[in-house]
C-alpha angles and dihedrals in degrees: 000000000000119000114237115233119217115231116256114265113255095203142062128228113265094234093049092049093049089052093046091048089053098240088128130029097226135026091238090056089051091050092049091049092052091048091047092055098251091126126062123189114203090338096311134096108250130200116245092253094053112126117246120210134194110274096032118136116230128190109198125185112201134162087265095058141280118305129194109196140172114224109238100168139014128231136157094189122085113231139159121319093256091055090047092052089053090063094071146017120220116227117246091238090056093050091049092048093049091049091051092049091048091049092049090049091050092050095044114109117257118219097192127120111217093221097049116102111166116319116026119249122242091254093051091046089054090050091051092049091048091050092049092051091055 
């Protein structure tokens, strides 16, 4: 009796692809992000083992921003940054949105004193009190 061979899978796990495409530093971080709902595949929340195919639309929320990308190639091996960028193309709307968020963040007021590290000094506390009084 001949043993039936299963056809080779044509996809790659979502968590492996996110790691190979350098959206996350480790595969476990990619898995945690997928489980936490930070990744949407074609508008739905996938499980980490879900197979990704060329042409799929991914929305990925990372600490660097939110990306909406079309999958153009599959890989489960992490390589150089140029190879990782070849795995996807970011949508123009996503690029525009990230640029707007970066610009708004750059223009937002900063309420940090350059000399303050941790607890304020007596001198800085006096300056704050004087400023608050007018």
